[in-house]
GUNURO-50892 format. One record per atom (N, C-alpha, C): atom name; residue number from 1; x, y, z; residue in one letter. Coordinates in nm, 3 decimals. Layout:
N
R|CA|NUM|X|Y|Z|a
...
end
This chain:
216
R|N|1|-8.293|4.244|2.433|m
R|CA|1|-8.205|4.194|2.323|m
R|C|1|-8.222|4.044|2.310|m
R|N|2|-8.235|3.991|2.189|r
R|CA|2|-8.258|3.851|2.160|r
R|C|2|-8.128|3.783|2.140|r
R|N|3|-8.106|3.664|2.217|l
R|CA|3|-7.984|3.586|2.205|l
R|C|3|-7.990|3.499|2.083|l
R|N|4|-7.882|3.492|2.011|v
R|CA|4|-7.872|3.408|1.891|v
R|C|4|-7.809|3.277|1.926|v
R|N|5|-7.865|3.167|1.899|p
R|CA|5|-7.797|3.038|1.930|p
R|C|5|-7.663|3.026|1.864|p
R|N|6|-7.573|2.950|1.925|v
R|CA|6|-7.435|2.934|1.873|v
R|C|6|-7.441|2.870|1.737|v
R|N|7|-7.530|2.773|1.713|s
R|CA|7|-7.535|2.703|1.589|s
R|C|7|-7.572|2.794|1.473|s
R|N|8|-7.641|2.908|1.508|d
R|CA|8|-7.685|2.997|1.402|d
R|C|8|-7.576|3.095|1.360|d
R|N|9|-7.470|3.100|1.443|q
R|CA|9|-7.361|3.193|1.404|q
R|C|9|-7.275|3.134|1.295|q
R|N|10|-7.241|3.211|1.198|t
R|CA|10|-7.162|3.164|1.089|t
R|C|10|-7.036|3.249|1.081|t
R|N|11|-6.923|3.185|1.047|p
R|CA|11|-6.801|3.274|1.036|p
R|C|11|-6.811|3.362|0.921|p
R|N|12|-6.741|3.475|0.931|p
R|CA|12|-6.747|3.569|0.823|p
R|C|12|-6.689|3.511|0.699|p
R|N|13|-6.737|3.546|0.588|a
R|CA|13|-6.687|3.495|0.459|a
R|C|13|-6.554|3.554|0.425|a
R|N|14|-6.467|3.472|0.364|q
R|CA|14|-6.337|3.521|0.321|q
R|C|14|-6.351|3.609|0.199|q
R|N|15|-6.260|3.702|0.187|p
R|CA|15|-6.268|3.787|0.067|p
R|C|15|-6.251|3.705|-0.058|p
R|N|16|-6.325|3.735|-0.158|s
R|CA|16|-6.317|3.659|-0.283|s
R|C|16|-6.252|3.742|-0.389|s
R|N|17|-6.202|3.666|-0.489|d
R|CA|17|-6.142|3.739|-0.602|d
R|C|17|-6.246|3.782|-0.700|d
R|N|18|-6.211|3.851|-0.802|p
R|CA|18|-6.313|3.901|-0.895|p
R|C|18|-6.397|3.794|-0.957|p
R|N|19|-6.342|3.672|-0.972|q
R|CA|19|-6.423|3.565|-1.034|q
R|C|19|-6.521|3.503|-0.931|q
R|N|20|-6.523|3.546|-0.813|g
R|CA|20|-6.615|3.499|-0.713|g
R|C|20|-6.562|3.381|-0.635|g
R|N|21|-6.431|3.341|-0.651|q
R|CA|21|-6.376|3.232|-0.574|q
R|C|21|-6.290|3.287|-0.461|q
R|N|22|-6.289|3.209|-0.359|q
R|CA|22|-6.215|3.254|-0.238|q
R|C|22|-6.067|3.226|-0.263|q
R|N|23|-5.984|3.319|-0.221|s
R|CA|23|-5.839|3.302|-0.235|s
R|C|23|-5.790|3.219|-0.120|s
R|N|24|-5.689|3.125|-0.146|p
R|CA|24|-5.640|3.040|-0.036|p
R|C|24|-5.563|3.120|0.069|p
R|N|25|-5.572|3.071|0.194|p
R|CA|25|-5.495|3.142|0.297|p
R|C|25|-5.348|3.141|0.274|p
R|N|26|-5.273|3.238|0.317|p
R|CA|26|-5.128|3.240|0.301|p
R|C|26|-5.064|3.125|0.378|p
R|N|27|-4.949|3.074|0.320|l
R|CA|27|-4.870|2.967|0.384|l
R|C|27|-4.803|3.017|0.506|l
R|N|28|-4.804|2.940|0.613|p
R|CA|28|-4.728|2.983|0.731|p
R|C|28|-4.576|2.977|0.711|p
R|N|29|-4.504|3.058|0.776|p
R|CA|29|-4.356|3.059|0.761|p
R|C|29|-4.299|2.925|0.808|p
R|N|30|-4.198|2.876|0.738|y
R|CA|30|-4.135|2.746|0.764|y
R|C|30|-4.039|2.765|0.881|y
R|N|31|-4.051|2.691|0.987|p
R|CA|31|-3.961|2.709|1.106|p
R|C|31|-3.821|2.661|1.073|p
R|N|32|-3.728|2.708|1.153|g
R|CA|32|-3.589|2.658|1.145|g
R|C|32|-3.507|2.731|1.045|g
R|N|33|-3.532|2.855|1.015|g
R|CA|33|-3.455|2.928|0.916|g
R|C|33|-3.320|2.963|0.969|g
R|N|34|-3.243|3.037|0.894|a
R|CA|34|-3.108|3.076|0.935|a
R|C|34|-3.117|3.168|1.056|a
R|N|35|-3.018|3.157|1.142|d
R|CA|35|-3.005|3.238|1.260|d
R|C|35|-3.122|3.224|1.354|d
R|N|36|-3.186|3.108|1.353|g
R|CA|36|-3.293|3.082|1.441|g
R|C|36|-3.423|3.152|1.407|g
R|N|37|-3.428|3.220|1.289|q
R|CA|37|-3.545|3.293|1.244|q
R|C|37|-3.620|3.209|1.142|q
R|N|38|-3.748|3.237|1.125|s
R|CA|38|-3.832|3.169|1.025|s
R|C|38|-3.793|3.211|0.888|s
R|N|39|-3.799|3.116|0.792|q
R|CA|39|-3.778|3.153|0.653|q
R|C|39|-3.896|3.223|0.596|q
R|N|40|-3.880|3.280|0.485|q
R|CA|40|-3.986|3.351|0.419|q
R|C|40|-4.091|3.248|0.373|q
R|N|41|-4.216|3.288|0.359|p
R|CA|41|-4.321|3.192|0.313|p
R|C|41|-4.278|3.131|0.181|p
R|N|42|-4.291|3.003|0.172|g
R|CA|42|-4.261|2.928|0.046|g
R|C|42|-4.112|2.887|0.034|g
R|N|43|-4.021|2.931|0.125|a
R|CA|43|-3.879|2.901|0.117|a
R|C|43|-3.856|2.770|0.191|a
R|N|44|-3.882|2.659|0.125|y
R|CA|44|-3.867|2.532|0.187|y
R|C|44|-3.728|2.469|0.152|y
R|N|45|-3.672|2.381|0.236|p
R|CA|45|-3.544|2.317|0.207|p
R|C|45|-3.559|2.224|0.089|p
R|N|46|-3.446|2.193|0.024|p
R|CA|46|-3.458|2.100|-0.095|p
R|C|46|-3.510|1.966|-0.048|p
R|N|47|-3.581|1.896|-0.129|p
R|CA|47|-3.636|1.767|-0.090|p
R|C|47|-3.524|1.664|-0.074|p
R|N|48|-3.550|1.555|0.001|p
R|CA|48|-3.451|1.449|0.020|p
R|C|48|-3.408|1.393|-0.117|p
R|N|49|-3.275|1.369|-0.128|g
R|CA|49|-3.221|1.319|-0.255|g
R|C|49|-3.178|1.423|-0.351|g
R|N|50|-3.198|1.552|-0.320|a
R|CA|50|-3.159|1.656|-0.412|a
R|C|50|-3.005|1.659|-0.426|a
R|N|51|-2.955|1.706|-0.537|y
R|CA|51|-2.811|1.711|-0.554|y
R|C|51|-2.748|1.823|-0.468|y
R|N|52|-2.631|1.792|-0.416|p
R|CA|52|-2.564|1.893|-0.334|p
R|C|52|-2.509|2.004|-0.427|p
R|N|53|-2.478|2.120|-0.369|p
R|CA|53|-2.434|2.232|-0.450|p
R|C|53|-2.295|2.197|-0.512|p
R|N|54|-2.259|2.264|-0.623|p
R|CA|54|-2.126|2.241|-0.680|p
R|C|54|-2.014|2.262|-0.587|p
R|N|55|-1.911|2.170|-0.597|g
R|CA|55|-1.798|2.182|-0.503|g
R|C|55|-1.807|2.103|-0.382|g
R|N|56|-1.922|2.048|-0.351|s
R|CA|56|-1.939|1.972|-0.228|s
R|C|56|-1.936|1.818|-0.251|s
R|N|57|-1.903|1.777|-0.373|y
R|CA|57|-1.893|1.635|-0.402|y
R|C|57|-1.767|1.580|-0.343|y
R|N|58|-1.766|1.454|-0.303|p
R|CA|58|-1.642|1.388|-0.255|p
R|C|58|-1.546|1.369|-0.369|p
R|N|59|-1.417|1.357|-0.338|p
R|CA|59|-1.317|1.338|-0.448|p
R|C|59|-1.334|1.201|-0.512|p
R|N|60|-1.283|1.182|-0.633|p
R|CA|60|-1.297|1.053|-0.701|p
R|C|60|-1.246|0.941|-0.620|p
R|N|61|-1.313|0.830|-0.615|g
R|CA|61|-1.271|0.717|-0.534|g
R|C|61|-1.330|0.716|-0.401|g
R|N|62|-1.421|0.807|-0.366|g
R|CA|62|-1.489|0.804|-0.236|g
R|C|62|-1.401|0.872|-0.131|g
R|N|63|-1.425|0.834|-0.009|y
R|CA|63|-1.356|0.897|0.103|y
R|C|63|-1.230|0.823|0.145|y
R|N|64|-1.194|0.716|0.074|g
R|CA|64|-1.075|0.641|0.104|g
R|C|64|-0.949|0.709|0.050|g
R|N|65|-0.834|0.641|0.051|p
R|CA|65|-0.716|0.702|-0.001|p
R|C|65|-0.727|0.723|-0.151|p
R|N|66|-0.661|0.827|-0.207|p
R|CA|66|-0.670|0.849|-0.353|p
R|C|66|-0.616|0.729|-0.431|p
R|N|67|-0.677|0.708|-0.545|a
R|CA|67|-0.641|0.588|-0.623|a
R|C|67|-0.494|0.595|-0.667|a
R|N|68|-0.432|0.712|-0.684|d
R|CA|68|-0.296|0.726|-0.732|d
R|C|68|-0.195|0.723|-0.620|d
R|N|69|-0.238|0.708|-0.493|e
R|CA|69|-0.147|0.713|-0.382|e
R|C|69|-0.078|0.574|-0.369|e
R|N|70|0.054|0.576|-0.339|r
R|CA|70|0.127|0.448|-0.333|r
R|C|70|0.074|0.365|-0.214|r
R|N|71|0.043|0.237|-0.244|p
R|CA|71|-0.011|0.148|-0.135|p
R|C|71|0.098|0.125|-0.027|p
R|N|72|0.049|0.104|0.094|g
R|CA|72|0.143|0.073|0.199|g
R|C|72|0.214|-0.063|0.180|g
R|N|73|0.152|-0.155|0.110|t
R|CA|73|0.214|-0.283|0.084|t
R|C|73|0.339|-0.266|-0.002|t
R|N|74|0.331|-0.178|-0.098|v
R|CA|74|0.447|-0.149|-0.180|v
R|C|74|0.562|-0.088|-0.105|v
R|N|75|0.527|0.004|-0.016|t
R|CA|75|0.631|0.070|0.067|t
R|C|75|0.691|-0.039|0.158|t
R|N|76|0.610|-0.121|0.221|g
R|CA|76|0.664|-0.220|0.313|g
R|C|76|0.753|-0.320|0.241|g
R|N|77|0.714|-0.363|0.120|a
R|CA|77|0.794|-0.458|0.044|a
R|C|77|0.927|-0.399|0.005|a
R|N|78|0.922|-0.272|-0.043|a
R|CA|78|1.051|-0.209|-0.084|a
R|C|78|1.145|-0.182|0.032|a
R|N|79|1.093|-0.137|0.140|v
R|CA|79|1.182|-0.112|0.260|v
R|C|79|1.236|-0.247|0.311|v
R|N|80|1.157|-0.350|0.316|t
R|CA|80|1.207|-0.478|0.360|t
R|C|80|1.316|-0.532|0.270|t
R|N|81|1.298|-0.515|0.139|s
R|CA|81|1.395|-0.561|0.043|s
R|C|81|1.526|-0.480|0.056|s
R|N|82|1.516|-0.352|0.073|i
R|CA|82|1.635|-0.267|0.084|i
R|C|82|1.713|-0.302|0.204|i
R|N|83|1.645|-0.320|0.317|v
R|CA|83|1.718|-0.354|0.442|v
R|C|83|1.787|-0.489|0.434|v
R|N|84|1.716|-0.590|0.389|l
R|CA|84|1.771|-0.725|0.387|l
R|C|84|1.881|-0.733|0.275|l
R|N|85|1.862|-0.673|0.166|a
R|CA|85|1.961|-0.675|0.062|a
R|C|85|2.087|-0.598|0.100|a
R|N|86|2.073|-0.492|0.176|s
R|CA|86|2.192|-0.420|0.223|s
R|C|86|2.271|-0.504|0.323|s
R|N|87|2.199|-0.572|0.414|l
R|CA|87|2.273|-0.660|0.504|l
R|C|87|2.339|-0.776|0.432|l
R|N|88|2.272|-0.834|0.331|g
R|CA|88|2.337|-0.943|0.253|g
R|C|88|2.458|-0.893|0.171|g
R|N|89|2.440|-0.772|0.121|m
R|CA|89|2.554|-0.716|0.040|m
R|C|89|2.676|-0.698|0.125|m
R|N|90|2.665|-0.647|0.247|l
R|CA|90|2.778|-0.631|0.338|l
R|C|90|2.837|-0.766|0.380|l
R|N|91|2.750|-0.856|0.421|l
R|CA|91|2.795|-0.985|0.475|l
R|C|91|2.866|-1.066|0.366|l
R|N|92|2.801|-1.084|0.253|f
R|CA|92|2.858|-1.171|0.147|f
R|C|92|2.976|-1.097|0.081|f
R|N|93|2.971|-0.968|0.074|g
R|CA|93|3.085|-0.894|0.017|g
R|C|93|3.211|-0.910|0.102|g
R|N|94|3.195|-0.900|0.232|i
R|CA|94|3.314|-0.914|0.321|i
R|C|94|3.371|-1.053|0.318|i
R|N|95|3.283|-1.157|0.320|v
R|CA|95|3.328|-1.296|0.311|v
R|C|95|3.395|-1.329|0.179|v
R|N|96|3.334|-1.276|0.071|g
R|CA|96|3.389|-1.300|-0.063|g
R|C|96|3.527|-1.239|-0.080|g
R|N|97|3.540|-1.115|-0.036|l
R|CA|97|3.668|-1.049|-0.047|l
R|C|97|3.773|-1.119|0.038|l
R|N|98|3.734|-1.160|0.159|f
R|CA|98|3.833|-1.228|0.248|f
R|C|98|3.872|-1.359|0.189|f
R|N|99|3.783|-1.432|0.127|a
R|CA|99|3.816|-1.565|0.072|a
R|C|99|3.908|-1.551|-0.050|a
R|N|100|3.893|-1.446|-0.124|l
R|CA|100|3.981|-1.429|-0.241|l
R|C|100|4.111|-1.357|-0.209|l
R|N|101|4.106|-1.254|-0.124|a
R|CA|101|4.225|-1.174|-0.097|a
R|C|101|4.316|-1.244|0.005|a
R|N|102|4.259|-1.310|0.104|a
R|CA|102|4.342|-1.377|0.207|a
R|C|102|4.323|-1.526|0.191|a
R|N|103|4.361|-1.578|0.076|g
R|CA|103|4.337|-1.716|0.047|g
R|C|103|4.401|-1.813|0.150|g
R|N|104|4.525|-1.792|0.181|d
R|CA|104|4.599|-1.876|0.271|d
R|C|104|4.537|-1.879|0.411|d
R|N|105|4.506|-1.759|0.461|e
R|CA|105|4.446|-1.752|0.593|e
R|C|105|4.305|-1.818|0.592|e
R|N|106|4.229|-1.796|0.488|f
R|CA|106|4.104|-1.856|0.483|f
R|C|106|4.111|-2.009|0.475|f
R|N|107|4.214|-2.059|0.400|v
R|CA|107|4.229|-2.206|0.395|v
R|C|107|4.270|-2.258|0.534|v
R|N|108|4.356|-2.181|0.601|d
R|CA|108|4.401|-2.222|0.736|d
R|C|108|4.278|-2.236|0.829|d
R|N|109|4.185|-2.142|0.815|e
R|CA|109|4.063|-2.148|0.895|e
R|C|109|3.977|-2.272|0.863|e
R|N|110|3.975|-2.307|0.735|m
R|CA|110|3.898|-2.423|0.692|m
R|C|110|3.968|-2.552|0.726|m
R|N|111|4.105|-2.553|0.725|y
R|CA|111|4.179|-2.677|0.738|y
R|C|111|4.158|-2.738|0.878|y
R|N|112|4.111|-2.856|0.886|g
R|CA|112|4.090|-2.921|1.014|g
R|C|112|3.951|-2.898|1.069|g
R|N|113|3.874|-2.808|1.007|t
R|CA|113|3.740|-2.781|1.055|t
R|C|113|3.646|-2.896|1.020|t
R|N|114|3.548|-2.917|1.105|t
R|CA|114|3.456|-3.025|1.087|t
R|C|114|3.389|-3.017|0.951|t
R|N|115|3.399|-3.125|0.871|g
R|CA|115|3.343|-3.125|0.735|g
R|C|115|3.448|-3.112|0.629|g
R|N|116|3.573|-3.066|0.668|f
R|CA|116|3.678|-3.045|0.568|f
R|C|116|3.800|-3.135|0.603|f
R|N|117|3.783|-3.235|0.688|e
R|CA|117|3.900|-3.314|0.732|e
R|C|117|3.959|-3.396|0.617|e
R|N|118|3.879|-3.437|0.524|n
R|CA|118|3.927|-3.528|0.417|n
R|C|118|3.972|-3.455|0.294|n
R|N|119|3.984|-3.321|0.294|f
R|CA|119|4.027|-3.243|0.181|f
R|C|119|4.174|-3.213|0.197|f
R|N|120|4.242|-3.211|0.083|t
R|CA|120|4.383|-3.164|0.081|t
R|C|120|4.384|-3.011|0.078|t
R|N|121|4.504|-2.961|0.101|r
R|CA|121|4.520|-2.816|0.102|r
R|C|121|4.487|-2.753|-0.035|r
R|N|122|4.527|-2.824|-0.138|g
R|CA|122|4.495|-2.771|-0.276|g
R|C|122|4.345|-2.770|-0.303|g
R|N|123|4.279|-2.872|-0.258|e
R|CA|123|4.131|-2.873|-0.276|e
R|C|123|4.065|-2.765|-0.194|e
R|N|124|4.118|-2.740|-0.074|l
R|CA|124|4.060|-2.630|0.007|l
R|C|124|4.082|-2.493|-0.059|l
R|N|125|4.197|-2.479|-0.125|e
R|CA|125|4.218|-2.352|-0.195|e
R|C|125|4.117|-2.334|-0.308|e
R|N|126|4.089|-2.443|-0.378|d
R|CA|126|3.989|-2.432|-0.481|d
R|C|126|3.852|-2.399|-0.426|d
R|N|127|3.819|-2.462|-0.313|i
R|CA|127|3.689|-2.441|-0.249|i
R|C|127|3.679|-2.296|-0.198|i
R|N|128|3.795|-2.243|-0.148|a
R|CA|128|3.794|-2.104|-0.106|a
R|C|128|3.772|-2.007|-0.220|a
R|N|129|3.827|-2.039|-0.338|s
R|CA|129|3.807|-1.952|-0.456|s
R|C|129|3.662|-1.952|-0.497|s
R|N|130|3.598|-2.073|-0.496|v
R|CA|130|3.459|-2.084|-0.534|v
R|C|130|3.370|-2.011|-0.433|v
R|N|131|3.402|-2.023|-0.305|i
R|CA|131|3.324|-1.954|-0.204|i
R|C|131|3.331|-1.804|-0.223|i
R|N|132|3.456|-1.756|-0.253|g
R|CA|132|3.472|-1.613|-0.270|g
R|C|132|3.391|-1.559|-0.391|g
R|N|133|3.398|-1.633|-0.501|i
R|CA|133|3.325|-1.592|-0.620|i
R|C|133|3.176|-1.596|-0.595|i
R|N|134|3.125|-1.703|-0.536|v
R|CA|134|2.984|-1.711|-0.510|v
R|C|134|2.937|-1.597|-0.413|v
R|N|135|3.015|-1.569|-0.311|c
R|CA|135|2.971|-1.464|-0.215|c
R|C|135|2.974|-1.328|-0.286|c
R|N|136|3.071|-1.300|-0.370|l
R|CA|136|3.070|-1.172|-0.444|l
R|C|136|2.953|-1.161|-0.537|l
R|N|137|2.913|-1.276|-0.601|a
R|CA|137|2.800|-1.275|-0.691|a
R|C|137|2.673|-1.245|-0.616|a
R|N|138|2.661|-1.307|-0.493|v
R|CA|138|2.539|-1.282|-0.409|v
R|C|138|2.543|-1.132|-0.364|v
R|N|139|2.657|-1.080|-0.335|a
R|CA|139|2.665|-0.938|-0.297|a
R|C|139|2.626|-0.848|-0.413|a
R|N|140|2.664|-0.882|-0.536|a
R|CA|140|2.624|-0.803|-0.653|a
R|C|140|2.474|-0.806|-0.674|a
R|N|141|2.414|-0.924|-0.655|v
R|CA|141|2.268|-0.938|-0.671|v
R|C|141|2.200|-0.858|-0.559|v
R|N|142|2.255|-0.856|-0.442|s
R|CA|142|2.201|-0.779|-0.334|s
R|C|142|2.200|-0.628|-0.365|s
R|N|143|2.313|-0.584|-0.424|l
R|CA|143|2.321|-0.445|-0.469|l
R|C|143|2.214|-0.416|-0.572|l
R|N|144|2.198|-0.505|-0.664|l
R|CA|144|2.094|-0.487|-0.766|l
R|C|144|1.959|-0.477|-0.701|l
R|N|145|1.933|-0.561|-0.601|t
R|CA|145|1.806|-0.556|-0.535|t
R|C|145|1.781|-0.424|-0.463|t
R|N|146|1.882|-0.363|-0.409|v
R|CA|146|1.867|-0.231|-0.344|v
R|C|146|1.822|-0.129|-0.448|v
R|N|147|1.883|-0.136|-0.565|v
R|CA|147|1.847|-0.044|-0.675|v
R|C|147|1.706|-0.067|-0.723|v
R|N|148|1.669|-0.192|-0.745|t
R|CA|148|1.536|-0.219|-0.801|t
R|C|148|1.427|-0.190|-0.699|t
R|N|149|1.450|-0.219|-0.575|a
R|CA|149|1.352|-0.186|-0.470|a
R|C|149|1.333|-0.039|-0.457|a
R|N|150|1.440|0.037|-0.473|t
R|CA|150|1.427|0.186|-0.462|t
R|C|150|1.345|0.236|-0.584|t
R|N|151|1.372|0.180|-0.705|l
R|CA|151|1.301|0.224|-0.825|l
R|C|151|1.154|0.174|-0.818|l
R|N|152|1.126|0.068|-0.751|s
R|CA|152|0.984|0.026|-0.741|s
R|C|152|0.896|0.127|-0.663|s
R|N|153|0.963|0.203|-0.572|l
R|CA|153|0.887|0.303|-0.505|l
R|C|153|0.852|0.421|-0.598|l
R|N|154|0.920|0.431|-0.706|r
R|CA|154|0.893|0.534|-0.808|r
R|C|154|0.803|0.478|-0.917|r
R|N|155|0.738|0.367|-0.893|r
R|CA|155|0.635|0.311|-0.983|r
R|C|155|0.695|0.249|-1.110|r
R|N|156|0.820|0.206|-1.102|h
R|CA|156|0.878|0.128|-1.214|h
R|C|156|0.833|-0.017|-1.196|h
R|N|157|0.748|-0.066|-1.286|n
R|CA|157|0.695|-0.201|-1.267|n
R|C|157|0.800|-0.307|-1.296|n
R|N|158|0.889|-0.279|-1.387|w
R|CA|158|0.997|-0.378|-1.413|w
R|C|158|1.082|-0.399|-1.292|w
R|N|159|1.106|-0.293|-1.220|a
R|CA|159|1.185|-0.304|-1.093|a
R|C|159|1.113|-0.389|-0.991|a
R|N|160|0.981|-0.376|-0.982|r
R|CA|160|0.905|-0.461|-0.891|r
R|C|160|0.921|-0.610|-0.932|r
R|N|161|0.911|-0.634|-1.065|i
R|CA|161|0.923|-0.776|-1.112|i
R|C|161|1.060|-0.837|-1.078|i
R|N|162|1.165|-0.755|-1.098|v
R|CA|162|1.299|-0.807|-1.065|v
R|C|162|1.314|-0.833|-0.919|v
R|N|163|1.263|-0.740|-0.835|t
R|CA|163|1.273|-0.763|-0.688|t
R|C|163|1.195|-0.886|-0.646|t
R|N|164|1.080|-0.908|-0.710|v
R|CA|164|1.003|-1.027|-0.676|v
R|C|164|1.080|-1.153|-0.713|v
R|N|165|1.149|-1.151|-0.830|i
R|CA|165|1.231|-1.268|-0.868|i
R|C|165|1.344|-1.292|-0.768|i
R|N|166|1.406|-1.188|-0.725|v
R|CA|166|1.513|-1.203|-0.628|v
R|C|166|1.457|-1.258|-0.495|v
R|N|167|1.339|-1.207|-0.454|a
R|CA|167|1.273|-1.267|-0.334|a
R|C|167|1.247|-1.418|-0.346|a
R|N|168|1.208|-1.455|-0.470|g
R|CA|168|1.195|-1.603|-0.493|g
R|C|168|1.329|-1.674|-0.476|g
R|N|169|1.437|-1.610|-0.516|g
R|CA|169|1.566|-1.670|-0.492|g
R|C|169|1.601|-1.685|-0.349|g
R|N|170|1.556|-1.587|-0.262|w
R|CA|170|1.576|-1.604|-0.121|w
R|C|170|1.507|-1.726|-0.066|w
R|N|171|1.389|-1.752|-0.117|i
R|CA|171|1.314|-1.871|-0.070|i
R|C|171|1.390|-1.997|-0.107|i
R|N|172|1.447|-2.001|-0.226|v
R|CA|172|1.525|-2.118|-0.270|v
R|C|172|1.648|-2.136|-0.180|v
R|N|173|1.719|-2.024|-0.154|m
R|CA|173|1.834|-2.029|-0.062|m
R|C|173|1.796|-2.079|0.078|m
R|N|174|1.679|-2.031|0.125|g
R|CA|174|1.637|-2.076|0.255|g
R|C|174|1.612|-2.227|0.261|g
R|N|175|1.550|-2.277|0.153|v
R|CA|175|1.524|-2.422|0.147|v
R|C|175|1.661|-2.498|0.143|v
R|N|176|1.759|-2.453|0.071|v
R|CA|176|1.890|-2.515|0.068|v
R|C|176|1.955|-2.511|0.203|v
R|N|177|1.940|-2.405|0.273|n
R|CA|177|1.997|-2.393|0.410|n
R|C|177|1.935|-2.493|0.502|n
R|N|178|1.801|-2.508|0.493|l
R|CA|178|1.736|-2.606|0.575|l
R|C|178|1.784|-2.747|0.543|l
R|N|179|1.805|-2.775|0.416|v
R|CA|179|1.849|-2.908|0.379|v
R|C|179|1.983|-2.940|0.438|v
R|N|180|2.069|-2.839|0.448|f
R|CA|180|2.204|-2.861|0.505|f
R|C|180|2.204|-2.837|0.656|f
R|N|181|2.086|-2.823|0.716|g
R|CA|181|2.079|-2.816|0.862|g
R|C|181|2.096|-2.679|0.920|g
R|N|182|2.082|-2.574|0.844|s
R|CA|182|2.098|-2.432|0.897|s
R|C|182|1.962|-2.379|0.933|s
R|N|183|1.937|-2.348|1.060|p
R|CA|183|1.804|-2.291|1.096|p
R|C|183|1.778|-2.156|1.039|p
R|N|184|1.881|-2.084|0.988|g
R|CA|184|1.861|-1.953|0.938|g
R|C|184|1.779|-1.952|0.809|g
R|N|185|1.763|-2.072|0.750|g
R|CA|185|1.683|-2.083|0.628|g
R|C|185|1.539|-2.043|0.651|g
R|N|186|1.489|-2.062|0.772|v
R|CA|186|1.353|-2.027|0.801|v
R|C|186|1.331|-1.874|0.785|v
R|N|187|1.425|-1.800|0.836|l
R|CA|187|1.414|-1.654|0.825|l
R|C|187|1.426|-1.609|0.679|l
R|N|188|1.511|-1.673|0.607|t
R|CA|188|1.528|-1.640|0.463|t
R|C|188|1.400|-1.665|0.385|t
R|N|189|1.338|-1.783|0.414|i
R|CA|189|1.213|-1.813|0.346|i
R|C|189|1.099|-1.715|0.382|i
R|N|190|1.095|-1.684|0.512|a
R|CA|190|0.990|-1.590|0.560|a
R|C|190|1.012|-1.452|0.494|a
R|N|191|1.135|-1.407|0.483|a
R|CA|191|1.161|-1.274|0.423|a
R|C|191|1.119|-1.273|0.277|a
R|N|192|1.162|-1.379|0.204|g
R|CA|192|1.127|-1.381|0.061|g
R|C|192|0.975|-1.391|0.038|g
R|N|193|0.908|-1.475|0.115|a
R|CA|193|0.764|-1.483|0.099|a
R|C|193|0.691|-1.352|0.135|a
R|N|194|0.739|-1.287|0.235|t
R|CA|194|0.678|-1.162|0.281|t
R|C|194|0.688|-1.052|0.167|t
R|N|195|0.808|-1.046|0.112|v
R|CA|195|0.825|-0.946|0.002|v
R|C|195|0.739|-0.979|-0.120|v
R|N|196|0.730|-1.103|-0.155|m
R|CA|196|0.651|-1.140|-0.271|m
R|C|196|0.499|-1.111|-0.246|m
R|N|197|0.451|-1.142|-0.126|l
R|CA|197|0.307|-1.118|-0.096|l
R|C|197|0.279|-0.970|-0.093|l
R|N|198|0.366|-0.888|-0.039|l
R|CA|198|0.336|-0.749|-0.026|l
R|C|198|0.340|-0.682|-0.167|l
R|N|199|0.426|-0.731|-0.254|y
R|CA|199|0.436|-0.677|-0.389|y
R|C|199|0.323|-0.718|-0.479|y
R|N|200|0.262|-0.832|-0.453|l
R|CA|200|0.165|-0.889|-0.547|l
R|C|200|0.022|-0.892|-0.499|l
R|N|201|-0.005|-0.840|-0.379|t
R|CA|201|-0.141|-0.844|-0.323|t
R|C|201|-0.188|-0.701|-0.293|t
R|N|202|-0.315|-0.691|-0.256|g
R|CA|202|-0.373|-0.560|-0.219|g
R|C|202|-0.391|-0.472|-0.340|g
R|N|203|-0.358|-0.342|-0.323|r
R|CA|203|-0.374|-0.249|-0.429|r
R|C|203|-0.246|-0.232|-0.510|r
R|N|204|-0.145|-0.316|-0.485|a
R|CA|204|-0.018|-0.301|-0.555|a
R|C|204|-0.029|-0.318|-0.708|a
R|N|205|-0.100|-0.423|-0.747|n
R|CA|205|-0.113|-0.447|-0.892|n
R|C|205|-0.187|-0.331|-0.965|n
R|N|206|-0.295|-0.283|-0.903|a
R|CA|206|-0.370|-0.174|-0.965|a
R|C|206|-0.282|-0.047|-0.970|a
R|N|207|-0.200|-0.023|-0.863|w
R|CA|207|-0.115|0.096|-0.862|w
R|C|207|-0.010|0.092|-0.974|w
R|N|208|0.045|-0.024|-0.999|y
R|CA|208|0.147|-0.033|-1.104|y
R|C|208|0.085|-0.036|-1.242|y
R|N|209|-0.047|-0.054|-1.254|r
R|CA|209|-0.114|-0.046|-1.380|r
R|C|209|-0.169|0.095|-1.406|r
R|N|210|-0.154|0.184|-1.312|g
R|CA|210|-0.208|0.322|-1.320|g
R|C|210|-0.148|0.398|-1.437|g
R|N|211|-0.209|0.516|-1.455|k
R|CA|211|-0.170|0.599|-1.569|k
R|C|211|-0.027|0.654|-1.553|k
R|N|212|0.020|0.668|-1.431|n
R|CA|212|0.156|0.718|-1.408|n
R|C|212|0.260|0.614|-1.390|n
R|N|213|0.221|0.491|-1.417|a
R|CA|213|0.318|0.380|-1.405|a
R|C|213|0.430|0.394|-1.510|a
R|N|214|0.551|0.351|-1.472|q
R|CA|214|0.668|0.359|-1.563|q
R|C|214|0.718|0.220|-1.590|q
R|N|215|0.739|0.189|-1.720|w
R|CA|215|0.788|0.060|-1.759|w
R|C|215|0.930|0.061|-1.799|w
R|N|216|0.993|0.177|-1.796|a
R|CA|216|1.132|0.190|-1.837|a
R|C|216|1.210|0.269|-1.733|a
end
């Protein structure tokens, strides 16, 4: 038997189609199919950058909080206003009622106190009446602030504006207290400035301009 050199051996020819051309070899199965099995030939995953199937898109506004959700700054400003205004309403209401209802006793408390030595009793009675009226007026404004701060949580923009104006009044009162030597003015200024910043910064302005905002 004659040995044929390796170089003389040729691979068998591939079957050809009727036109005389060789058909391409079949594509191998793509690994990594479902359940650890190979996918069918030609079943390739979508190319990078393809659109996800319907229903898999993120909600409008991305993955952050929804655009219509109330900002935390608004909640913080409203709660701070309600708490401080409630305390002011109770404090000034009690002092105002006491100054007007118990005029003589209130004058007796003032008479001889440091700062009132040079006033007559009649003048002290007038001062007591003014103090009572002013305190009741502040208590009424505090009650209004509780109402407007509550309505601001319901997206009433006018209520936010009124509450911000009242907070500005707290800053003025704090400055007056400091001028007269009362250290409590620092807390009043800080409270007013905090409420104004929370209502006017962050997402608060955009939230009040939203489609569900109420102006009345």
